[in-house]
N, C-alpha and C positions, 0 to 999 in steps of 0.2 A: 504494500500500500504506500502510495506516495502522497504527501500532503501538498505538494506544489502543483496543484491542478487548478488552473485559472477558471475552470468551469464549475468549481464547487461553490455553490451559493451560501453554504453554511459558515464558511470561514473567510476572513479577509486574506489578502496576500501575505501580510505581516504575520498573521496567525499561522498560516500554512508554513511559512519559513521558520517560525519558532518551533513548531512541532517537528518539522523535517530535521532541523539541527539536533533536537533531542533524540529523534529516532536514529540519526546517523551516529551519534555518540554512543547510544545504547547498543546498537548493532556492532560497533567497533569493539566495545567492551566485552561482548559475548562472542567475538570473532565470527559474526554472521556476515558473509560476503555474497551469498547467493540470493538474488532478489526473489527467487521462487521458494525459498525456505519458508516453511509454515511458521517458524518462530519469528520471522520478520513481521509477518502479519499480526502475530500475537503481541510483539513489541509495540507495533503501531497502535493497536487497540488500547494498550495500557498507557501509552503516551497521550492518546486522545482522552482517555479517562482522567488522567492527571490534569489535562487542560480544562476539561469540562468542569471539574470541581474547583477551578480557579487558580491552579498553579500556572505561573508564567515564567518560572525560572528554568532555563534549559537544562542545567546540571541536575536540578532536583527532579524534573520530569524524566530524564534519562535514568537516574538512579532508581526512581520508583518503578520504571518499566523493567529494568534489569533485575531488581529484587523480585518482582512479580514472576518473571520468567524462571528465575532460579528456584523459587518456591514451587512453581508448577512442575519443573523438571524433577525436583526431589519427590514430589507426591506421585508422579508417574513412575518413578523408579521403584517405588514401594509396591506397585501392582504386580 
């Protein structure tokens, strides 16, 4: 999922750029480089969730998304 879509009526360009930076940082921290990786979509959803609840700090949004994916990985490894 990419936030830099000019056709998205839900977010301004600045909002999209903010979320995209957070997504890029989070993906780098988790070494996700494949744009078709399911975890990239998961990261994007968590970045958007952080944004929706009012977070506007790129580092904080990235950290939130990374932690959420790591928790998710851990819970799936227990299955």
